[in-house]
N, C-alpha and C positions, 0 to 999 in steps of 0.2 A: 665775683659771682658769675653765674652762668650767662646772664645777660651781657655783662661786660666782655666775657670771653667770646661770645658770639659776635658782638658788634665791633670790638676794638682790638682783639688779640690777633696777632699775626706771627706765625712761627719764624719766618725769615727776620722780622724786626726783633723778636725776642732773642733769636740766635745771634744776630749781628751785634746787638747792643751788649749781650753777654760776652761776646768775643772781645769787643772793645774794652769792656770793663776789666777783663782779665789781661789784656795786652797792655793797657795803658795806666792802670791804677797802682798806686803803692799799696802794700799790704797793711791792712788794719782790721780790727775786729769787725767794724761795721761793713767794710768791703767784703770780708770773708763770709759774713752772714748773708749779704745780698747775693753773692756768687752762689752760695749753697742753695738758696731758695730759687735762683734763676735756673740753675742746672736741674733742680728737682722738677721745675715746671716743664722743662724740655723732655726730661727722661719719662715723665708721665704720659707723653704723647706718642710713645712707640707702639706700633702695631707689628708684632712678630710675623715673619714670613718663614715658615718651616722652622727648623731648629737652629739655623745659623745666620739668618738675615733679618733685617727689620727696616721699617720706614717710620718717619715722624709724620703724623697727620692730625688734623684738628679734632677728629672724633676717633680716638684710638680703639675704642671697643664698639664702634658703630658699624653700619653695613659696609661690606667690602666694596671697592670700586677701583678706579684708576687713580694713581697718585703721582705727582711730579717728584723727581728726585732732588729738586733744588733745596727744599726745606730740610731734607735729611742731610744733604751735603753740608749746608751751612750749620746745621745742628752739630754735625761731627766736627766742624771747624771750631765752634764754640767750646765743645767738650775738650778738644785737644789743647786749645789755648789755655783753658782754665786748668787742665791737668798740669801743664807746665808751670803756670802761675802758682798753683797750690804746692806742687813738688818743690819749686825753688824757694818758696816761703817756709818749707819744712812742716807743712800741714799734714797731719796724719789722715789717711784715707783719700789722698790725692788721686789714687787709682781706682776709686769706687765705681767709676763708669767705664772701665776698660772693656767689659763685656759688651756694653751697648755700642761703644766706638767700633769694636770688632764687627758687630752685626751690621752696622750702617756701612762700614767700609766694604764688607763682602757684598752687600747689595750694590754699591757703586761699581765694584769690579765686575759683577755679573751684568751690569747695564752697559759696560764698555764694549763697543764694536771692535772687530778685528783691526780696523784702520786707525783706532785710537779715539774716535769720537764716541759720544754717549747717546743711548736711547734715553729720552727725558721722562718717559712715563712707564710705570710698572703696575701690573694688576695685583692688588694686595691679597686677593684670594688664592691665586695660583702661583704668584711670584714670577710670572712670565713678563718679558718686556712687551710694551705696547707701542706699536708704530703710530705715533700721533704728532701733531705739530710741536715744534720745539718751544721751550719757555725761555724767557730772558734771564740771563745771569747763571743758569744752571751749570753750563760747561765750566766756566771759570771757578765756580764754587766747588765743583767735583774735583777739579785738578788741585785746588788749594787743599782740600781735605786729604787727598792721597799724598800730596807732597809733605804735609805736616806729619802724617802718620808714618811715611817712609823713614823719616829722620829718627823716630823713636821706636820703630817696630820691634827691635830686639829687647826692649824693656819689658815686654809682656808676651813672650813667646808662647805660642799655642792659643792665646786669646786674640791677639792681632793676627791678620794675615802675614805670611812670611815676608821678610823684607825684600827678598829677590822677586817675589811676585809683584809687590808694590812698585819696586824699581822699574820692572818691565812695563807695568801699566802706565806709570808716570812718563816713561820715555816715549811710549807710543802716543800718549796724549799730547806731549810736547811736540813730537814730530808732526802730528796732524794739525794742531792749531798754529804751529810755527810755519808750516809749509803749504798746507792744502786748504785750510779753512777760509782764508781770504785771498785765494789765488784767482783773481779776476782783475779786469782792467781798471776798476774803480778803487782798488785797494789803497792806493796812495791818497785818495781824496775823501773816502767815506768809511766810517766804522760805526757799528752800533755800540751799545754800552759794554765794554770789555774790561772794566776796572779790576774785576776779580782775577783775571789772568795776570795783570801786573803784580797783584799781591802774591799770587802763586809763584811767579818768576822770582820775586824778591825772597820769598820764603825758601826757595830752593838754592839760593846762592851758596850756602855753606855745604851742601851735600849732593846737589844734582844740577850742574850747569848744563845749559842747552842753548847754543848760540841762536838758533832760529826762533825759539820761544822768547828769549830775551829781546830779540830784534822786533818781534811782534808787539811787545809792550811799548818799546821805544817808538815804533811807527804809529801806534795808536795814540800815544800822548802827543806826538808831533802833529797829528791831525787835529786833536782837540785844542792845541795851542792856537790854532787859527780862529777859534771862536771865543777867545778870552778878550774881554773889553780892556784895551790898553789906551784908547784914545777915540775921539769922535763921538762920545756919548756923554750923557749927564754925569757929573762928578760922582754922584751916588752909585752909579753903575760900574765905575772903574774897578777892575779886578774881578768882576762877576763873569759868569759863563752864560752866554745867551746870544740873542739875535737883535742887537741894536737897541734903540730907545723905545721900541714899540711895547715890548713885554719886559717887566722887571726881571732881572736875573734871579733864578731860584737858588736859594742858599744850598740846597742839597745837591743840585747838579754841579754847582761851583765846588762844594766840598768833595764830591766824588772825583772831580778832576784833580783836586788837591791830594786825595788819597793815591790816585794813580801816579801823580807827579812824585810824591814821596818815594814810591816804589821805583819809579823810573830813575830818579836821582841816584838811589842806591845801586841800581843796575848799571847805570852809566859810569859811576865811579869804579865799580868792580871791573868794568871793561876798559878802564883807563881812557874813557871818551869824555868829550866836553859836556859838562852838565850845567854850564853857566846860564844858558837860556831857560832851562827848567827851574833853576834856582830863582831867576828873575820872576818867572811866572808864579812860583810859590810865594814870593814876597807879596805879589799883587793879590793873590788868592787869600792869603792870611789877613792882609789889610782889609779886604772886603768883608771877610767873615767876622773879624773882630768888630768892625763897624756895625754889623747887623746882629751881633749877639745881644740878647736882652740884658740890659743893665738896670740898676735901680733908677737912674735918671730917666731912661727911656720909658720906664714902666710907671710913670707918675699917675697914669689913669687905670692901672691894673687893680682889680678887686683884691687879689692875693699875690702881691709882688714876690713874696718869699718862695712861691711855687714856680715862678716864671724866670726870675733872674738867673742868668747863666744859660738859658735855653736858646734854641733857634727856631724861628717860624719857617713856614714854607718859603715865603719871600716877603719883602718889605711892604707889600700891599695885602698880605694875608697873615693874620695873627695866629692861625692854627699851628699848634705844636704837636709833633709826634716824636716818639723815641728815636726813630731812624733819622729824623732831621737833626736831632742832637748828636746821635752817634756818628754820623758821617762827618759832621763839622769837627767833632772832638777828635776823631781819628785823623 
């Protein structure tokens, strides 16, 4: 209902969970129906911009304003992953959202600067880029969306942007983020959350290799490796990602590192480089997450255990469950 939508709904959470559902689920009638409903919820949130662009926003027919591109980029990722899932499963109508994917992609292309970076905000009334502070995750999500679309652009010619245009945009983005984005003296020691770039670099392995962009992911994961609890903490914290015994490791932050690790392992293997350290970290991360997944035994005091078993809370001291907590651990 409208109250739930206003209080609890988030386009990025909806999109990322839908993405994981399509990337990781076996095909079944129930899964297919859930995917169809999830995609419909995303598609209903489009605000058109002119004749050939669009954005996803919480109030699609509400007053115009400035909107971040992150939700639209992640929405495009979900639509693309589900298109592949439904196509490979032989589901009729797998391309029903091609026009929406094309409009979101053209918006992202318009938001890209000449140096390969992105303007993060767009005015929904005029379609003009807005110079405003950047938002977390949007860059990697935009690159991932364009990488996924580049691979299949020829499947819907005239609806999707031309593959050559997408290839050029992806290459400029990879140049920027691989070479200029973290070009400062702290680069070996400090990164913000760049997991989506790792997912984009892995998605590009089959059709758009870029040495510096792949190295960016490896350097990022190497930095995060230093914050993984492998000793010197309470046994319950081992394998978690965090800052010692003071604060319980967050399941989602740990799972996010695991997502980036999985991508980095694939990249390291594709480069014929040593991935053993990353595989060791993945074993530790998986052990931590499996220990912290809600089970029937751990849920002895739950009012409705059937609704909780299999889920992940924020961390061991917080029972709150959100779909993105579950999605990141699942992925």
